[in-house]
C-alpha positions in Angstrom: -117.7 -65.5 229.4 -115.7 -68.7 229.4 -114.7 -71.4 226.9 -114.5 -68.9 224.1 -112.9 -69.8 220.8 -112.1 -67.9 217.6 -112.7 -69.7 214.3 -111.2 -68.4 211.0 -112.8 -69.5 207.8 -111.7 -68.7 204.2 -114.3 -69.2 201.5 -113.5 -68.0 197.9 -112.3 -64.4 198.4 -113.8 -63.8 201.8 -112.5 -64.5 205.3 -114.9 -65.0 208.2 -114.0 -64.7 211.9 -116.3 -66.1 214.4 -116.2 -65.8 218.2 -118.0 -68.8 219.6 -119.1 -69.6 223.1 -121.1 -72.5 224.6 -124.3 -71.4 223.1 -123.1 -70.6 219.6 -121.8 -67.6 217.8 -121.2 -64.6 220.0 -119.8 -62.2 217.4 -118.4 -62.3 213.9 -116.5 -60.2 211.4 -116.3 -60.7 207.6 -113.4 -59.6 205.5 -112.6 -59.5 201.8 -109.3 -61.1 201.1 -106.8 -58.6 199.6 -103.1 -57.8 199.7 -103.2 -56.7 203.3 -105.0 -59.7 204.7 -102.6 -59.9 207.7 -103.4 -56.3 208.8 -107.1 -56.7 208.2 -107.1 -60.0 210.1 -105.3 -58.5 213.1 -107.6 -55.5 213.2 -110.7 -57.6 212.9 -109.7 -59.9 215.7 -108.8 -56.9 217.9 -112.2 -55.3 217.1 -114.1 -58.5 218.0 -112.2 -58.9 221.3 -112.6 -55.2 222.2 -116.2 -55.0 221.2 -116.9 -58.0 223.5 -114.5 -56.8 226.3 -112.5 -60.0 226.1 -108.8 -60.5 226.9 -106.8 -62.6 224.4 -106.0 -64.8 227.4 -109.7 -65.7 227.7 -109.6 -67.5 224.4 -109.4 -71.3 224.7 -108.7 -72.1 221.1 -108.3 -70.7 217.6 -109.6 -73.0 214.9 -108.8 -72.9 211.2 -111.2 -75.4 209.6 -110.3 -74.5 206.0 -108.1 -76.9 204.1 -105.8 -74.6 202.1 -102.7 -75.3 200.1 -99.5 -75.4 202.2 -97.8 -72.8 199.9 -100.8 -70.4 199.9 -100.0 -67.0 201.4 -103.4 -66.9 203.1 -102.7 -70.2 204.8 -99.4 -69.0 206.1 -101.0 -65.8 207.4 -103.7 -67.8 209.2 -101.2 -70.2 210.7 -98.9 -67.3 211.9 -101.9 -65.5 213.4 -102.9 -68.7 215.2 -99.3 -69.1 216.6 -99.3 -65.5 217.7 -102.5 -65.8 219.7 -101.5 -69.0 221.4 -99.3 -68.6 224.5 
């Protein structure tokens, strides 16, 4: 699998993680936003990568299409996760 990307979306109180390839969505994971969003997010990403036997280095991009407030904790968590996955 090549040209894979992760997409993180936040809608209301849910977070959606999509693994996308050339032909569309390969896998996804849905989370309910709670106090431990950071831990849930990392575990969900690990689960998707493990389930699809993908190395983090195989990911081309990580997108965060949501427009969140700069001061929002969920926005900071998503940006930190993105920075951590990019090398």
